[in-house]
C-alpha positions in Angstrom: 123.9 59.6 152.5 125.1 57.0 155.3 125.2 59.7 158.3 121.4 61.4 157.2 120.5 57.6 157.6 122.3 57.1 160.8 120.6 60.2 162.0 117.4 59.3 161.2 118.1 56.0 162.7 118.9 57.3 165.9 116.1 60.0 165.9 113.4 57.3 165.6 114.9 55.1 168.1 115.2 58.2 170.9 111.8 59.1 169.7 110.2 55.3 170.5 111.8 55.0 173.9 110.9 58.4 175.1 107.3 57.4 174.3 108.3 54.4 175.6 109.5 55.4 179.0 105.8 56.7 179.7 104.5 52.8 179.8 106.9 50.9 181.8 107.3 49.6 185.0 110.0 50.7 187.3 111.9 47.8 187.3 112.2 47.7 183.4 113.1 51.5 183.8 115.9 50.4 186.5 116.9 47.4 184.0 116.9 49.9 181.2 119.0 52.4 183.1 121.6 50.1 184.2 121.9 48.3 180.8 122.7 51.8 179.4 125.5 52.5 182.1 126.8 49.2 181.3 127.2 50.2 177.7 128.7 53.2 178.3 131.3 52.0 180.4 132.1 49.2 177.9 132.3 52.0 175.3 134.6 53.8 177.5 136.9 50.7 178.1 137.1 49.7 174.5 137.8 53.4 172.9 140.4 54.5 176.1 
């Protein structure tokens, strides 16, 4: 049940981000990508 809820939440967030991407300014897109890269780096550092 918990796993299914996580999949549903992730799918909803992915779709909202995908549709919002069209309306983001260039600066917001850049900051979003930088934020994602920082989060990936932090998670990599934590789990290795």
